[in-house]
C-alpha positions as CSV (number, residue, x, y, z in Angstrom):
1,M,-6.0,-14.0,22.9
2,N,-8.0,-14.4,19.5
3,E,-8.8,-11.6,17.7
4,A,-12.3,-13.0,16.7
5,G,-14.9,-11.8,18.8
6,N,-13.1,-8.9,19.6
7,R,-15.9,-6.0,19.9
8,I,-15.2,-2.4,17.9
9,L,-16.9,0.7,17.4
10,V,-17.4,2.1,14.0
11,V,-18.0,5.8,14.1
12,D,-19.1,7.5,10.6
13,D,-21.9,9.5,9.7
14,E,-22.1,8.2,6.5
15,E,-24.0,5.0,6.4
16,R,-22.2,3.4,3.2
17,I,-18.6,3.7,5.1
18,R,-20.4,2.2,8.3
19,R,-21.9,-0.5,6.4
20,L,-19.0,-1.2,4.2
21,L,-16.8,-1.5,7.1
22,R,-19.5,-3.9,9.3
23,M,-19.5,-6.0,6.3
24,Y,-15.5,-6.6,6.0
25,L,-14.8,-6.5,9.8
26,E,-17.5,-9.1,10.4
27,K,-16.2,-11.6,8.1
28,E,-13.2,-11.2,10.0
29,G,-15.0,-12.1,13.2
30,Y,-15.2,-9.0,15.0
31,V,-18.5,-8.0,16.5
32,I,-19.4,-4.5,15.3
33,E,-21.6,-1.8,16.9
34,E,-22.0,1.4,15.4
35,A,-22.4,5.4,16.2
36,E,-22.8,7.9,13.5
37,D,-22.3,11.2,15.4
38,G,-19.8,12.2,18.3
39,E,-22.0,12.5,21.0
40,S,-23.5,8.8,20.8
41,A,-20.0,7.6,19.9
42,L,-18.4,9.1,22.8
43,R,-21.3,8.0,25.3
44,K,-21.3,4.3,24.1
45,A,-17.2,4.5,24.1
46,L,-17.1,5.5,27.8
47,Q,-20.4,3.1,28.9
48,T,-18.8,0.0,27.1
49,D,-15.2,-1.5,26.9
50,Y,-14.6,-1.8,23.3
51,D,-11.3,-3.5,22.0
52,L,-10.9,-0.8,19.5
53,I,-12.7,2.4,17.9
54,V,-12.7,3.3,14.4
55,L,-13.2,7.0,14.5
56,D,-14.1,9.5,11.6
57,L,-12.8,13.0,12.2
58,M,-15.8,14.8,10.6
59,L,-18.7,14.3,12.6
60,P,-22.0,16.3,13.2
61,G,-22.1,17.7,16.8
62,I,-18.7,17.0,18.4
63,D,-15.8,16.3,16.0
64,G,-13.8,13.0,16.3
65,M,-10.6,15.1,17.7
66,E,-13.0,16.1,20.7
67,V,-14.5,12.5,20.8
68,C,-10.6,11.2,21.1
69,T,-9.7,14.2,23.6
70,R,-12.6,13.2,26.2
71,L,-12.4,9.6,25.7
72,R,-8.6,9.5,27.0
73,Q,-8.9,11.3,30.0
74,S,-10.8,8.2,31.3
75,K,-9.6,5.5,29.0
76,A,-7.1,3.9,26.9
77,T,-9.1,2.1,24.3
78,P,-7.2,2.0,21.1
79,V,-8.4,4.6,18.3
80,I,-7.9,4.3,14.7
81,M,-8.9,7.6,12.9
82,L,-10.6,8.0,9.5
83,T,-9.3,11.1,8.0
84,A,-10.1,12.8,4.4
85,K,-7.4,13.1,2.1
86,G,-5.1,16.0,2.3
87,E,-5.8,16.9,6.2
88,E,-2.4,16.2,7.0
89,V,-2.3,19.0,9.9
90,N,-5.6,17.0,11.4
91,R,-4.0,13.7,11.3
92,V,-1.0,15.4,13.1
93,Q,-3.5,17.0,15.9
94,G,-5.3,13.2,16.1
95,F,-2.1,11.6,17.3
96,E,-1.6,14.3,19.8
97,V,-5.0,13.7,21.1
98,G,-4.5,10.2,21.6
99,A,-5.6,8.5,18.3
100,D,-3.2,5.4,17.8
101,D,-3.3,5.3,13.9
102,Y,-5.3,6.8,10.8
103,V,-6.6,5.6,7.5
104,V,-7.0,8.0,4.8
105,K,-10.6,8.1,2.9
106,P,-10.8,6.6,0.4
107,F,-9.5,3.3,2.0
108,S,-9.3,0.0,1.1
109,P,-11.1,-2.4,3.4
110,R,-8.2,-4.4,3.4
111,E,-5.9,-1.9,4.8
112,V,-8.1,-1.1,7.7
113,I,-8.6,-4.7,8.5
114,F,-4.7,-4.9,8.7
115,R,-4.1,-1.8,10.8
116,I,-7.0,-3.3,13.3
117,K,-5.1,-6.4,13.4
118,A,-1.9,-4.8,13.9
119,I,-3.2,-2.8,16.9
120,L,-5.1,-5.8,18.5
121,R,-2.3,-8.1,18.3
122,R,-0.1,-5.8,20.0
123,S,-2.3,-4.5,22.4
124,S,-3.6,-8.2,23.5
125,A,-0.1,-9.2,23.6
126,T,0.8,-6.7,26.6
127,A,-2.6,-6.1,28.2
128,F,-3.4,-9.8,29.1
129,L,0.0,-11.0,30.2
130,S,-0.2,-13.7,33.1
131,K,-0.4,-12.4,36.5
132,E,1.9,-14.9,37.8
133,L,5.1,-13.5,35.7
134,A,8.1,-12.8,37.6
135,T,9.1,-9.8,38.8
136,S,11.8,-9.7,36.5
137,N,10.0,-8.4,33.8
138,N,10.1,-5.1,35.6
139,I,12.4,-2.8,34.0
140,V,13.9,-0.1,36.6
141,F,16.0,2.9,36.0
142,P,16.7,5.6,38.5
143,H,13.9,8.0,37.5
144,L,11.6,5.5,35.4
145,V,9.9,1.8,36.7
146,I,7.9,0.0,34.2
147,E,6.2,-2.7,35.7
148,H,5.4,-5.0,32.5
149,D,3.3,-7.9,34.4
150,A,0.6,-4.9,35.6
151,H,1.2,-2.7,32.5
152,R,2.3,0.3,34.4
153,V,4.7,3.1,34.5
154,T,5.7,5.2,37.3
155,A,8.3,8.3,36.8
156,D,10.0,9.4,40.1
157,G,7.2,7.5,42.1
158,Q,4.0,8.9,40.3
159,E,2.1,6.8,37.8
160,V,2.0,8.0,34.1
161,N,-1.5,7.3,32.4
162,L,-0.6,5.9,28.7
163,T,-2.2,4.8,25.7
164,P,-1.5,1.1,24.9
165,K,0.7,2.0,21.7
166,E,2.5,4.6,23.9
167,Y,3.2,1.9,26.5
168,E,4.3,-0.2,23.6
169,L,6.9,2.2,22.4
170,L,8.5,3.0,25.7
171,H,8.7,-0.6,26.6
172,F,10.3,-1.3,23.5
173,L,12.8,1.1,23.7
174,A,13.5,0.6,27.6
175,S,13.8,-3.1,26.6
176,S,17.2,-2.0,24.8
177,P,18.5,0.7,26.4
178,D,21.0,2.7,24.2
179,K,20.1,1.1,21.3
180,V,18.9,3.6,18.6
181,Y,16.0,2.7,16.5
182,S,15.4,4.2,13.1
183,R,11.7,5.3,12.8
184,E,11.4,2.7,10.2
185,E,12.3,0.1,12.6
186,L,10.0,1.3,15.1
187,L,7.1,1.1,12.7
188,K,7.9,-2.4,12.0
189,D,8.5,-3.7,15.5
190,V,6.2,-1.4,17.5
191,W,3.3,-1.0,14.9
192,N,3.7,-4.3,13.0
193,Y,3.9,-2.1,9.8
194,D,5.7,-3.7,7.0
195,F,4.4,-1.5,4.2
196,F,1.9,0.7,5.5
197,G,2.2,3.5,7.7
198,D,3.9,7.3,7.9
199,L,6.9,7.8,10.0
200,R,5.2,10.8,11.4
201,T,3.4,8.3,13.4
202,V,6.7,7.6,15.5
203,D,7.4,11.2,15.6
204,T,4.4,12.5,17.3
205,H,3.9,9.2,19.5
206,V,7.5,10.1,20.9
207,K,6.1,13.9,21.6
208,R,3.2,12.6,23.4
209,L,5.2,10.0,25.6
210,R,7.9,12.8,26.4
211,E,5.3,15.2,27.2
212,K,3.4,13.0,29.7
213,L,6.6,11.5,31.3
214,N,8.1,15.5,31.8
215,R,4.8,16.3,33.6
216,V,5.9,14.0,36.4
217,S,9.5,13.6,36.1
218,V,12.0,16.0,33.8
219,E,14.5,13.5,34.2
220,A,12.3,10.4,33.2
221,A,11.5,12.5,29.9
222,S,14.9,13.4,29.0
223,M,15.9,9.6,28.5
224,I,14.0,9.3,25.5
225,T,16.4,10.9,23.3
226,T,16.5,12.0,19.7
227,V,19.3,11.1,17.5
228,W,19.2,13.0,14.6
229,G,19.6,11.8,11.0
230,V,18.8,8.1,12.6
231,G,15.9,7.9,15.0
232,Y,15.2,7.4,18.8
233,K,16.4,5.6,21.6
234,L,16.0,5.4,25.3
235,E,19.4,6.8,27.1
236,V,20.5,5.6,30.3
237,A,22.7,8.2,32.5
238,K,26.1,6.5,33.2
C-alpha cells in the first residue's frame, strides 16, 4: 500500500505546531486534518478511520492520555504522542494507555515523518494482507493462536484485542519461538528504527502485551519471557 494519501489527524493546541506539521506532511502526500483540543480530537478520531494520529499530550479539556485511553476502548488507530522535554513518566504512561510511539518537543519535522512512515509501513504490511493467504500463515501453540491473514490473536479460545504494534511485536516473537531478541533488535525489526528510538518503547509494549494476554490466559502471557541482560523471547513449553 502506498503511504501517499493516508489520512492523518494532527492534534495540538498550538496553531504554529499544527501548521508546521501540516506543511511537512502534506509535502509527503498525506491528507491532514486538525484538532486543537481533546474533545474535538476524540470526536473526530471515533467518527473517522484515520491511518494515524499525532497527539499532543498536554491539551485543554481532556488531555492526550485520556484521549488515547478512550480511543483504545474501540479503535486500534496508531498514535504518536507529542510530549514536552523532561516528561519521561508521562511518556511511559502514554505507552501504557496505548500510544505506539512518542516524539519529544522541540522536535525535528524529519523525525516525525520518519516515525510516521515506520508505523504506516509496518501497519499496512499486516492490516492489508490478502484474504487468499493459506492457513499455513497461522501460528498455533497450545494456549496461543495467531491468525496472520485475519490479524487475529486468541488465547485459550478467547480473542485478545491488540493494537497494531502489539500485534506486530507478538507475531515477530512467535515467528521464531525460543529465539532471544535484544531490545535493539526489536526496535530495528518491529519499529524499523535504525537510529531513533528509546529502548523503553520495547519494555512498555511487552508489559502491555503480557497484561492483555494475562486477562484471558496466564499460560499465554507467561510465554513472553524476559532474558535478563539480553532481551525477550517467546518460549514454548517442551
